[in-house]
N, C-alpha and C positions, 0 to 999 in steps of 0.2 A: 101825518105824523112827522114834523120837520126836525126833530132832534135825533141824530144817527144813533147814539147811544142808547137812547130809549127804544128805537126801532129794533137795534139790534138784540136788545135783551128781550124784549116782547117776541121778536121772532124765535129766538132760543126756546123761550117758555113754551110758546104755541106748539113749535115742533117736539119738544119734550113732552108735552101733555099728550099730542097726538099719537106719539109713539108709545107712551104708557098705556093708553088707552087700546091701541091696536094690537099690541101684543098679546092680551089674553085672548082676544079674538082669532089669533094665529094659533094659539095653542089650543084652542077648542076645534079648529078646522083642521088641523094637521092629521088626526088618527082618522077623520071621517075621508080623506082623500089619499091616505096611505104615506103621507109625507112625514116618516118617523125614521129617525137613526137608531137602527138596532145595535145592542152590544156586540163586540167583536174581539178578536184576539189583539188588535192594534188599539182598541178605544180604551177610554178610561171610565165610561159610564157603565153602569151594570143594568140598565133598564132602557127601553125605548124611550126617545126623546124627540118632540117636534122639531123638524128642522126647516122650517119656513119662516124664520125671524126676519128675513129680508122683506117680507111684507110689511112688517111694523117699522122697519128703518126706512124703507122707501117711501111709506105713506107718511111718517112723520116728516121726512125731508121734504116731500112734494107740499104737506099742509104748510110748513113754514115758509117756502117760498111763495105761495098763493098768499099768505097772509103779508108778507113783506111787499109784494108786487101791488095788492090791494091798498095797503096804507100808504104807499107813495104814488098810488096812481099811475103806475107805469103800466098796466093792463089797458089803459086807455090810450096810451101813445106807444104802439108797437114800433115805431121807428127806433125808439130808445132802445130796443133789444136787439142786439148784434146778431148776425147771422150765426156766427160761430158758437155762441150761446145756445141759440136753438137748436143747432146740431148737437151740441153736447147734451142738451135735455132728451132728443130724440135718441141718440146712441146709448145714454146712460139708462134711459126706460128700457130699451132693447135688451142691455145687459141683464137688467132686473128680472126681465120675462124669460130670457134664455136660462138663467139660473133656476127660476122658479120651475119651468119644465123640467130641467134635469134634478130637481129634489123631488118631484112627484115620478117622473119617468126618467130614467138615467139615460143620458146621452152619451155617445161616444167622446172621446177625446178629439177627434178628428172634426166633428160637427163643432163642437165648442171652438176650436181654434179657427175654424173658417169663418165663423160670425165673429168672433174676437177680431181678426186680422182686417175684416170688411169694416167693422165699426172704428178700429184705429185709423184706417185708412180715409174713412169718411171725417174722422176729426181733424187729419192732417190737411184734406182737402179744404175744410171749413176755417182753417187758421191757426188751430191749436199746433204750432210746428216748433221743433227743436231745430233751429238754423245755424248754430254756432256753438262753439266750446272753446273755454278758456281753463286755465288751472293757475293756482297761487305761485307757481314756481318760476314763470316767465312772462314777460310782456307780450302782448299781441293777442289777436282773436284767429281762430280758424274757422272760417265761414265754410259751411257745407255746400256742395252743389246740392241741386233740387232733388235727385235721386236719393243722396245720401241721406239728407234731411227726412225723406219720407221713410226710409229704412229704418232709421235710428229712433224716429218718432213712433212707429209701429211697435219696433222691439220693445221700446220702454213702455208703451201702453199696454201691450199684450203681457210683457214680463210682469209688471206689477199687478194686473189683473188677477194672474195665476198666482203670483208670490202670496197675496192676500189669502187666497183660498189654502195655500199650503201650511200657512201658520195658524189656522183655525182648528186646532187641535185639542185645546183645552177650555173649560168654561170661562168666557170672558176674555180669552186672550185676543182673539182677532178683534173683537168690538173695542175693548180698552186700547190696543195698540193703534186703531184707526182713530179712536177720539184723540189720543195724544198727538198723533201726525195731523189731524184735521185742525187742532187748535194752533198748532205751530204754523202751518199753512195760513191760517187766518191773520196770525200775528204779522208774519213775513208780508202777506198780500197788504195788510193795512198800513206797514211802514213803507211799502213801496207804491201805495196810492192805487191798489188793484180792486176797486170796489165790487166788481162783479164776483172775484174769487172771494173776498170777505162775505158777502151776502150767502154765497153758496156753503162756505165752510160754516158759517154760524148757523144755517138750518140743520147742516149734516151733524153738527156738534150736539144740538138739542136733541135731534133724533137718537143719536148713539147713547146720550145719558139716559132718556126714557127707557131704551132697550136693556141696558145694562142693569137696570133694576131686576130683571128677570133673567139675565144671561149669566151673573157671576154666580160663581161656585157656591153652592150647587145649582147648576143651571136647569131653568124650567123649559127652556127652548134654545135651540142653536141657530146661528145666522145661517146656514146652509149656504149653497151655492147662490141662491138668490140674493142674500146679502153679501157674501164676499166678493163675488163676481162685480156688484154694483158698486161697492166700496171701493174696490182696487182699481176699477176703471175710473171712476169719478176722482180718487186722489191723485192716479197717475196724471190725469189732464191738468187738474187745477194747481198741481204742484209746480208744474213747469211754467204755466201761466204766472203763477205768483211769484215766481223768481226772475222773470224775463227782464224787468227794469232793476234788477239788483246790480251791484257794482261788477263790473266786467272780471274783475280779479276772482270772484268768488261764487259768480253766479251760478255755475255748474256743479259745485259742492252742495247747494242748498238742497235740492232734492235727491241728491245721493245721500246726504245725512239724515235726511227726514225718513227716507225709506230704506235705511241701511239694513235694519233687522230683517225685514222679509227679504231683501235682496241676498242677504248672506244665507239666511236658512234655504232659499232656493238654490242658490249655487251649490250648496253642500249636498242637497238632495240631489241635484243633477250629476254631480259628480259622483256620488255613492252609487246612484243607480247606473252609469255608465261603467264604473269599476266592475260592478256585479254583472253586469251584461257580458263585458269584455271576458270575465273569468269564466261565466257560462260557455261563451264562444270557443275558449281555449280547452276547456275541457272536453267539448264535443268535437273538436277539431275542425271548426266551422271557419269562413273567411269573413270577407266584408258583407257579403251578402246576408249574413245572419244579423247584422246590425239593421239592416234595413227592413228585414221582415218582421224584427222584434222591437221596433222603435218605440211601440206603444207601450213597452215595459218602462219607459222613462217617465211615463205619466200615471203609473199605478202607485198606491200609497204604501209607506212602510212605517215603522214605528222607529225612525232614526232621526227625527227632527230635533232641534235644540231643546224646545221644551221636554221631549222625552228622555233627553240626556240629563237634563236637570233632575228629572224623577228618579232616573237610574241611580244619582249618587246621592240619593236619600232625602230630596226636598219633596214636601207636600204639594198636593195640586194648588192651594192658592199661593204658596211660598214661590213655587215656580213661576207662577204667572206674573207675581209681583216684582220679582227679578227682572223678568223680562220687561215689565212696564218702566222699571228703574232705568234698564239700558237704553230704552227707547226715548225715555224722558232727557237723558244725557245727551242723547244724540240730537234731541230736538233743541236743547239748550246751546249747544255747541253750533247749530245752524243759525239759530237766533244771535249769537255772538258774531259771527261772520257777518251777518246783515248790518248789524249796529256799528262794529269796528270798521268796515270797510278798508280792511288791512291785509296785505299781502303776508306780511309777518304773523299776523295772529291766525290767518287760514293755514299757513305751514305748520305753525306750532300745534293747531287743532288737528289737522291731518296726521301728524307724525304721531301725536298722543293715542287718538283714536285708533290708528292703524295698529299699535303695539297693543291695545286692549281688544280688538277684533282677533288679532293673532292669537292673543291668549285663549279666546272663546275656540278659535278653530282648533288649536292644539289640544284643548279640554275634551272637544269633541272626538278627535282623533284618538286621543288616550284612551278614552272610555270604550272605543270601538274596538281598538286594538287589545285593551285589557279583557275585554269581554270574549273576544276571539280566542285569547290565550288561555283563559279560564276553562273554556269548552275543550279546547285541544288537550289540556291537562286532566281532563274529568273532574275539575274542581267546582263546577257550576253544573247542576243538573238542568238549567233552563236551555232549551234549544235555541240557538242564535235566531233560527227562522222565527222564533216568538216576536222577537224584537226587530228584526230586519228584513223579514222576507217581504215579497209584493204580494199585495191582495190581489187575487185574480179577476177581480170583478169591478172595483170601484174606482176610477181614475180620480185623482186628487192633486 
């Protein structure tokens, strides 16, 4: 198949069809292996839902890549497959299976972190590296020493992997956000001539489209950790790779803009849980050792994410998801504008406008939290704050 556009469309359709067929199979398997997500105080669903949607997403993605490789006969010429792409395949597969085990038999955050760090370190060793940083407000590039490059790359990959897991709180949210981000990464990679990233992204886009048919509200199946960890890990790696040939003035902004929503939500979650932990430390009169002994509290779920806040102010399930889709789409278009314009002035303007918008989101988040706390203190709201903000004592997320 010599025409790249025909190959791209064919790969997308094959991966979408495979995901569409695999999702009902995952729904059928889930109750038989105990992979159901039960309702709870921080959950928005009222009945057990299968949580191994990662099987369909990963299966569709793999089918699409195999089809593309067969159509171009690259499977007959293994020398064309770079070492770092082979390492990415191994590590992404590992993330899928790690998440699948967690969906069936809950793993501690320590175990997941160890494997995530090892996979990110292996990715860095294989050649996926963040080696320099620039910004739109001054000339020049800061080249990282090797150890800083390794630390920044590992932090980025592990951070995005977990950020994707954290936003997986409403039907279709994580999968839809991942779809928009993947399309953006594919477009940027195409403009930069990154063929490998384009092929990977197209297969992932098709897989997500097929899965969303069953995942959008009302969801028949959830991504689960098998899906969110695989998606987060893969997107973290290919987003940096796709921007590496970008204009130096804006290259660092591209992956940050594409991943801005999960990064923001994760930052707010960590800050919120740190403050709550510090408040508990002060109330009990403990010192720094209290933080160390209770660091696992930072990884326990709550009901304070941006999507929860949108629902708190009256938006319905679908409306909250669509609003967040629009935010991600706006950020994605801004990233594309930076790639096309190749201008420091445009980059500075985009950063300023988006910074103001994101500040508004943060203020809304804080305002709702303070308002809810004040209402509780004044006895105006019979809802216990713990219903919305307390840590679940069992399920890290």
